[in-house]
C-alpha positions in Angstrom: 0.0 24.7 5.1 -2.8 23.7 7.5 -1.8 20.9 9.9 -4.6 18.5 8.7 -3.4 18.7 5.1 0.2 18.1 6.3 -1.0 15.0 8.2 -2.9 13.7 5.1 0.1 14.4 2.8 2.5 12.6 5.1 0.1 9.7 5.5 -0.2 9.5 1.7 3.6 9.5 1.4 3.9 6.8 4.0 1.4 4.6 2.2 3.1 4.9 -1.1 6.6 4.3 0.3 5.3 1.3 2.3 3.7 -0.2 -0.8 7.0 -0.1 -2.6 9.1 -1.2 0.3 7.0 -4.3 1.0 5.4 -4.9 -2.3 8.6 -5.2 -4.4 10.3 -7.8 -2.1 7.0 -9.8 -2.0 6.8 -9.6 -5.8 10.3 -11.2 -6.0 9.6 -13.7 -3.3 6.6 -15.2 -5.1 9.0 -16.7 -7.6 8.3 -14.3 -10.4 11.0 -13.1 -12.6 13.0 -10.4 -10.8 12.2 -6.9 -12.1 15.9 -5.9 -12.5 17.6 -6.8 -9.2 19.5 -3.5 -8.9 16.7 -1.2 -9.8 14.3 -3.0 -7.5 16.8 -3.1 -4.7 17.5 0.6 -5.0 13.7 1.3 -5.1 13.2 -0.7 -1.9 16.0 1.0 -0.1 14.8 4.5 -1.0 11.2 3.6 -0.2 12.3 2.3 3.2 14.2 5.4 4.1 11.3 7.6 2.9 8.9 5.6 5.0 11.0 6.0 8.1 11.5 9.8 7.6 7.9 10.5 6.7 6.7 8.4 9.7 8.8 10.7 12.0 7.3 13.7 10.3 3.9 12.2 10.6 4.4 11.8 14.4 5.3 15.5 14.6 2.3 16.6 12.5 -0.2 14.3 14.4 1.1 15.7 17.7 0.7 19.2 16.4 -2.9 18.5 15.3 -3.8 17.0 18.7 -2.1 19.8 20.6 -3.7 22.6 18.5 -0.6 24.1 16.8 2.9 23.5 15.5 4.5 25.2 18.5 2.6 23.1 21.0 3.1 19.9 18.9 6.9 20.4 18.9 7.0 20.6 22.7 9.1 17.6 23.9 6.6 16.9 26.7 3.7 16.7 24.1 5.7 14.4 21.9 6.7 12.2 24.9 3.0 11.9 25.9 1.8 10.9 22.5 4.6 8.3 22.1 4.1 6.8 25.5 0.4 7.1 26.1 -1.3 6.6 22.7 -1.3 3.7 20.2 -1.0 6.3 17.4 2.3 7.5 18.8 3.7 4.1 19.3 2.6 3.0 15.8 4.6 5.9 14.3 7.7 4.9 16.3 7.4 1.4 15.0 6.8 2.6 11.5 9.9 4.8 11.7 12.1 2.0 13.2 11.2 -1.2 11.4 11.9 0.2 7.9 15.4 1.0 8.9 15.8 -2.6 10.1 14.4 -3.8 6.7 16.8 -1.6 4.8 19.8 -2.7 6.9 18.8 -6.4 6.3 18.6 -5.8 2.6 21.9 -4.1 2.4 23.8 -6.6 4.6 22.1 -9.7 3.2 23.6 -9.2 -0.3 21.1 -11.4 -2.0 20.8 -14.1 0.7 17.3 -15.5 1.1 17.3 -15.2 4.9 18.0 -11.4 4.7 15.2 -11.1 2.2 12.7 -12.5 4.5 13.9 -10.3 7.4 13.3 -7.4 5.1 9.8 -8.6 4.2 8.9 -9.2 7.9 10.2 -5.8 8.9 8.3 -3.9 6.2 5.2 -6.0 6.9 5.3 -5.0 10.5 5.7 -1.3 9.5 2.7 -1.7 7.1 0.6 -3.4 9.8 1.1 -0.4 12.0 -1.2 1.7 9.8 -4.1 -0.4 11.1 -2.8 0.0 14.7 -3.0 3.8 14.4 -6.2 4.0 12.3 -9.9 3.4 12.6 -9.3 -0.4 12.8 -7.9 0.0 16.3 -10.8 2.0 17.6 -13.2 -1.0 18.1 -13.1 -2.8 21.4 -13.5 -6.3 22.6 -13.3 -9.5 20.6 -15.0 -7.8 17.6 -12.4 -5.1 17.8 -9.7 -7.8 17.3 -11.6 -8.9 14.2 -11.7 -5.3 12.9 -8.0 -4.8 13.5 -7.1 -8.1 11.8 -9.3 -7.3 8.8 -7.6 -3.9 8.6 -4.2 -5.4 8.7 -5.1 -8.0 6.0 -6.6 -5.3 3.9 -3.4 -3.3 4.0 -1.2 -6.3 3.2 -3.4 -7.4 0.3 -3.1 -3.8 -1.1 0.7 -4.1 -0.8 0.8 -7.3 -2.7 -1.3 -5.9 -5.6 0.3 -2.5 -5.8 3.8 -3.9 -5.2 3.3 -6.3 -8.1 2.2 -3.4 -10.3 5.4 -1.6 -9.5 7.4 -4.7 -10.3 5.7 -5.1 -13.6 6.3 -1.5 -14.5 10.1 -2.2 -13.9 9.9 -5.3 -16.0 8.1 -3.6 -18.9 10.4 -0.6 -18.9 13.6 -2.6 -19.2 14.5 -3.4 -22.8 16.1 -6.6 -21.8 13.0 -8.1 -20.2 9.9 -6.2 -21.4 9.0 -8.6 -24.3 10.5 -11.8 -23.1 9.0 -15.2 -22.3 9.9 -14.6 -18.7 7.9 -11.4 -18.5 4.9 -13.2 -20.1 5.2 -16.0 -17.6 5.4 -13.5 -14.7 2.3 -11.7 -15.9 0.4 -15.0 -16.3 1.7 -16.4 -13.0 0.5 -13.4 -11.0 -3.1 -13.9 -12.2 -4.0 -16.3 -9.3 -2.1 -14.2 -6.7 -3.8 -11.1 -7.9 -7.2 -12.7 -7.7 -6.6 -13.8 -4.1 -5.4 -10.2 -3.3 -8.6 -8.7 -4.8 -10.8 -11.2 -2.9 -9.1 -10.4 0.4 -9.5 -6.7 -0.3 -13.2 -7.1 -1.0 -13.9 -9.3 2.1 -11.9 -7.2 4.5 -13.3 -4.1 3.0 -16.8 -5.3 3.8 -15.8 -6.1 7.3 -14.3 -2.7 7.8 -17.4 -1.1 6.3 -19.6 -3.0 8.7 -17.7 -1.5 11.7 -17.2 2.0 10.3 -20.6 2.6 8.8 -22.8 0.5 11.1 -26.4 -0.7 10.6 -27.8 2.9 10.9 -25.0 4.7 9.1 -25.7 4.0 5.5 -27.9 7.0 5.1 -25.1 9.2 6.4 -22.5 7.9 3.9 -23.3 10.4 1.0 -23.7 13.3 3.5 -20.3 12.9 5.2 -16.8 13.7 4.0 -15.7 10.2 4.9 -18.5 8.7 2.9 -17.8 10.8 -0.2 -14.1 9.7 0.0 -15.3 6.1 0.3 -17.4 6.4 -2.8 -14.5 7.9 -4.7 -12.3 5.0 -3.4 -14.7 2.4 -4.6 -14.9 4.0 -8.0 -11.1 3.9 -8.3 -11.0 0.3 -7.0 -13.5 -0.6 -9.8 -11.3 1.1 -12.4 -8.3 -0.9 -11.1 -10.2 -4.2 -11.2 -11.4 -3.4 -14.7 -7.8 -2.7 -15.9 -6.5 -5.8 -14.1 -9.1 -7.9 -15.9 -8.2 -6.4 -19.2 -4.5 -7.1 -18.5 -5.2 -10.7 -17.5 -7.7 -11.8 -20.1 -6.6 -9.7 -23.1 -3.2 -8.3 -23.0 -1.3 -11.0 -21.2 -2.5 -13.8 -23.5 -1.7 -11.6 -26.4 1.9 -11.2 -25.2 2.2 -14.9 -24.6 1.0 -15.7 -28.1 3.4 -13.1 -29.6 6.3 -14.6 -27.7 5.4 -18.2 -28.7 5.0 -17.2 -32.3 8.3 -15.2 -32.1 6.6 -12.2 -33.6 7.0 -8.5 -32.7 5.9 -7.8 -29.1 6.4 -4.0 -29.1 2.8 -3.2 -29.7 1.3 -5.4 -27.0 4.1 -4.4 -24.6 3.3 -0.7 -25.2 -0.4 -1.4 -24.5 0.6 -3.3 -21.3 2.7 -0.4 -20.2 -0.1 2.0 -20.6 -2.7 -0.2 -18.9 -0.5 -1.2 -16.0 0.7 2.4 -15.7 -2.9 3.6 -15.4 -3.7 0.9 -12.9 -0.7 2.0 -10.8 -1.7 5.7 -11.0 -5.2 4.8 -9.9 -3.7 2.9 -7.0 -1.6 5.8 -5.9 -4.6 8.1 -6.1 -6.6 5.6 -4.1 -3.9 5.7 -1.4 -4.4 9.4 -1.2 -8.1 9.0 -0.6 -7.3 6.4 2.2 -4.9 8.9 3.7 -7.7 11.6 3.7 -10.2 9.1 5.2 -8.0 8.6 8.2 -8.6 12.1 9.5 -12.3 12.0 8.9 -15.0 10.7 11.2 -16.8 7.6 9.8 -20.6 7.4 9.9 -20.7 5.0 12.8 -18.8 7.6 14.9 -21.0 10.6 14.0 
């Protein structure tokens, strides 16, 4: 497999694992009904381990791409240089280490709130490292700090949204919770949080676009690989927003009415599962596009 495709695949895997590892604990910390404590806990532990292992693999692949081949990239001297002399290398080390701390805190805490917050902070730091090693870290000066902060906020908002989708999938798949009043309250309660997450994604996305496209780069967007990936990303984002609006304004009220009237909820739960499942799939595909964008030159750099 070409090195660049390996880098993209490992970045995609890291994004997906980080979303689960951070998003599910955040979902539970927001005071929503827990999506099956044991299933969520196992998912977070597995995602944390996958994130750590894929980050180490990503470091090897990135070094190989920079060195021009797998043999050269696996040279200890080359790896040492990348780790010690580049922000990309250090970001991968942080991304490999912090998830293990998060997993350890989750395992040892045994449900205690303090351990849960250590887990969240560890995974949040790992998630923020994506910005540290991406285009957001390329800008310099005070404006560069704004770009980096916007990139970090963008990533964290994505974790909140996609992590909640994963949590709702667990809720709706469990027979004991999928048609209950608690599930209906959780869906309704996430509406304001989801709106804030989308607003942050839009605002920080515009800031990132201003840096990565530039005043003179709009004409190059449809003519560059990065630009075409951005267009596809925006299409998927619009699909997700449309599905989220349908869930919030149509399906969630329908579930609440069915629960209050004590009528059958199977039909509306089935529709919610399909809608949220499609939204989650669109989000996973979007993460793949973001992973591919990370190895392409944005218009402002061409």
